[in-house]
RODRENVEX-869076 format. One record per residue (C-alpha): x, y, z; residue in three letters. Coordinates in steps of 0.001 Angstrom, whole numbers, plus 500000, padded with zeros to 6 digits. Layout:
BEGIN
((X, Y, Z), "ALA");
...
REM end
This chain:
BEGIN
((551131, 083541, 895154), "MET");
((551914, 080627, 897430), "ILE");
((549215, 078013, 897744), "SER");
((548175, 076387, 900989), "ARG");
((549534, 073084, 899769), "ARG");
((552966, 074592, 899144), "THR");
((552996, 076145, 902604), "ILE");
((551978, 072824, 904130), "ARG");
((554769, 071002, 902289), "VAL");
((557394, 073553, 903321), "LYS");
((556319, 073380, 906965), "VAL");
((556475, 069580, 906889), "MET");
((559962, 069746, 905340), "GLN");
((561052, 072060, 908134), "THR");
((559548, 069863, 910845), "LEU");
((561298, 066824, 909398), "TYR");
((564600, 068724, 909259), "SER");
((564214, 069754, 912886), "ILE");
((563487, 066197, 914030), "THR");
((566703, 064941, 912413), "THR");
((568794, 067138, 914729), "PHE");
((570108, 065442, 917865), "GLU");
((569373, 068506, 920001), "ASN");
((566330, 070699, 919538), "MET");
((567506, 073880, 917765), "PRO");
((566594, 077334, 919002), "ALA");
((563417, 078951, 917660), "PRO");
((565515, 081383, 915625), "ALA");
((567216, 078455, 913888), "VAL");
((563852, 076843, 913231), "GLN");
((562534, 080056, 911692), "ALA");
((565617, 080390, 909505), "SER");
((565164, 076802, 908272), "LEU");
((561581, 077576, 907303), "LEU");
((562706, 080740, 905520), "GLN");
((565342, 078754, 903621), "GLN");
((562698, 076275, 902482), "HIS");
((560624, 079171, 901127), "PHE");
((563621, 080851, 899460), "ASP");
((564855, 077788, 897561), "GLN");
((561971, 077634, 895043), "PRO");
((562181, 081390, 894558), "ARG");
((565883, 081152, 893717), "ARG");
((565179, 078284, 891350), "LEU");
((562508, 080321, 889569), "LEU");
((564853, 083284, 889186), "VAL");
((567583, 081018, 887828), "HIS");
((565228, 079368, 885339), "LEU");
((564001, 082750, 884117), "LEU");
((567595, 083923, 883704), "TRP");
((568428, 080740, 881790), "LEU");
((565434, 081244, 879508), "LEU");
((566507, 084801, 878695), "THR");
((570053, 083619, 877962), "GLU");
((568734, 080954, 875608), "ILE");
((566633, 083543, 873809), "LEU");
((569621, 085910, 873507), "ARG");
((571915, 083221, 872107), "TYR");
((570790, 083571, 868454), "PRO");
((571289, 087329, 868633), "GLU");
((574904, 086937, 869740), "LYS");
((575963, 084384, 867112), "TYR");
REM end
């Protein structure tokens, strides 16, 4: 579950990213930036879980 604080941080990251552009991006681009900010922690979690399973499998292989 995503907390309110996490949502607030991700929205602020997106707003900051948008303000760094010279031209205001289209709303579709803004929405995709927000989606990317939400997907990054999810991908990190999946990668860390995969890494943990690989570490646990290591003694079985060798």
